[in-house]
C-alpha positions in Angstrom: 99.5 109.0 69.6 102.9 107.8 68.5 102.1 108.8 64.9 101.1 112.4 66.0 104.3 112.8 68.1 106.4 111.7 65.2 104.7 114.3 62.9 105.2 117.0 65.5 108.9 116.1 65.8 109.5 116.0 62.1 107.8 119.4 61.7 110.0 120.9 64.5 113.1 119.6 62.8 111.9 121.0 59.4 111.4 124.4 60.9 114.8 124.3 62.6 116.5 123.4 59.3 114.3 126.0 57.4 113.7 123.7 54.5 110.7 123.5 52.1 110.9 119.7 51.6 111.5 117.3 54.5 112.5 113.7 53.8 112.5 111.4 56.8 112.4 107.7 57.4 113.0 104.9 59.8 109.3 104.2 60.4 108.8 102.1 57.2 105.5 104.0 56.8 104.9 105.6 53.5 103.8 109.2 53.7 103.9 112.1 51.2 101.9 115.2 52.1 101.8 119.0 52.0 101.3 121.0 55.2 101.4 124.8 55.7 103.1 125.3 52.3 105.9 122.7 53.0 106.2 119.1 51.7 106.9 116.0 53.8 108.1 112.7 52.5 108.7 109.3 54.2 109.5 106.8 51.4 108.3 103.8 53.5 110.1 100.5 53.0 110.9 98.9 49.6 110.6 95.5 51.1 107.5 96.1 53.2 109.4 95.5 56.4 107.5 95.3 59.7 107.1 98.5 61.7 105.3 99.0 65.0 103.7 102.1 63.5 102.2 100.2 60.6 100.3 96.9 61.2 100.2 96.0 57.5 103.3 97.4 55.8 103.1 98.1 52.1 106.3 97.7 50.0 106.9 101.2 48.5 109.5 103.6 47.2 109.5 107.1 45.6 111.2 108.8 42.7 111.5 112.6 42.7 111.9 115.0 39.8 113.1 118.4 40.9 113.0 121.4 38.5 113.5 124.9 39.9 110.7 125.6 42.3 108.8 122.4 41.4 109.0 118.9 42.8 107.1 116.0 41.3 107.1 112.9 43.5 106.1 109.5 42.0 105.0 107.1 44.8 105.2 103.4 43.9 103.5 101.0 46.2 102.5 97.3 45.9 98.9 96.8 47.0 97.2 93.4 46.6 100.0 92.3 44.3 99.4 95.3 42.0 101.9 98.1 41.5 100.2 101.5 42.1 101.8 104.8 41.0 100.7 108.1 42.3 102.0 111.4 41.2 102.2 114.2 43.8 103.2 117.7 42.8 104.6 120.4 45.1 105.5 123.9 44.0 107.4 126.2 46.3 105.6 129.5 46.5 107.6 132.5 45.4 107.3 136.2 46.4 105.5 136.8 43.0 103.0 134.1 43.9 102.2 135.7 47.2 101.5 139.1 45.5 98.7 137.6 43.4 
């Protein structure tokens, strides 16, 4: 329930700020996802610090490459003593995209 309430609160703040990309933190829980044409990022905790929302915290961090309407997020996480890298791409839709 706490996880859901946090996502609702972050979504509300994103709408109030009218932004396409919302970066939040404090929970130490890594998240990177697209919802309703917007992109949400929580970089987690680089040290894997304890969080009441995450029973088994994973050390993680992100790097972002922003070019015009495109955002590429590289998510680095340490799982079972192996570094994992995931690439997540988000492209802001433009009026031209909506006409197609």
